[in-house]
C-alpha positions in Angstrom: 85.5 176.3 109.4 86.6 172.7 108.0 84.1 171.1 110.6 81.4 173.4 108.6 82.6 172.8 105.7 82.9 168.7 106.5 78.4 169.3 107.8 77.3 171.0 104.5 78.8 167.8 103.0 77.1 165.1 104.8 73.9 167.0 104.2 74.4 167.3 100.5 75.4 163.3 100.9 72.4 163.0 102.7 69.8 164.5 100.2 71.6 163.2 97.9 71.1 159.3 99.1 66.9 161.0 99.7 66.5 161.9 96.2 67.6 158.9 94.6 66.2 155.7 96.8 63.2 157.6 98.1 61.4 155.2 96.8 62.9 152.3 98.4 62.7 153.7 101.6 58.8 154.0 101.7 58.5 151.0 100.0 60.5 149.6 103.3 58.4 151.7 105.3 55.5 150.3 103.4 56.6 146.5 104.6 57.5 147.1 107.7 53.8 148.6 108.7 52.2 145.2 106.9 54.5 142.7 108.2 53.9 144.6 112.3 50.0 144.2 111.3 50.2 140.8 110.3 52.6 140.2 113.9 49.7 142.0 115.8 46.6 139.7 114.2 45.3 142.1 111.9 45.9 139.8 108.6 43.1 140.8 106.3 44.5 144.8 107.0 48.6 143.2 106.0 47.5 141.4 103.4 45.7 144.8 101.7 49.0 146.9 102.6 51.0 144.7 101.2 50.6 145.4 97.8 51.9 148.6 98.8 55.6 148.3 98.2 55.2 146.4 94.5 53.3 149.3 94.1 55.5 152.3 95.0 58.5 150.7 93.6 57.0 150.4 90.2 55.3 153.7 89.8 59.4 155.0 90.7 60.7 153.0 88.2 58.1 154.1 85.5 58.7 158.0 86.5 61.7 157.8 86.2 61.4 155.9 82.5 59.5 158.8 81.2 61.6 161.6 82.9 64.8 159.9 80.8 62.9 159.8 77.7 62.1 163.4 77.7 65.7 164.4 79.2 66.7 162.5 76.0 64.6 164.2 73.7 
């Protein structure tokens, strides 16, 4: 019984972590994708995809800011 409770608590912590930090995780994966393209010699594709992490993070900030503004009203 104790093991099940502990496992459920770990799943809840992981779910909360992913819900909060999913933009950062996604941006990091895009950054790794861009760097790997550059290392393999696809420089134009790497430059194109290099803008994705910043855009993802900016949209996440804007969405959370709007969400917080709506909650305050």
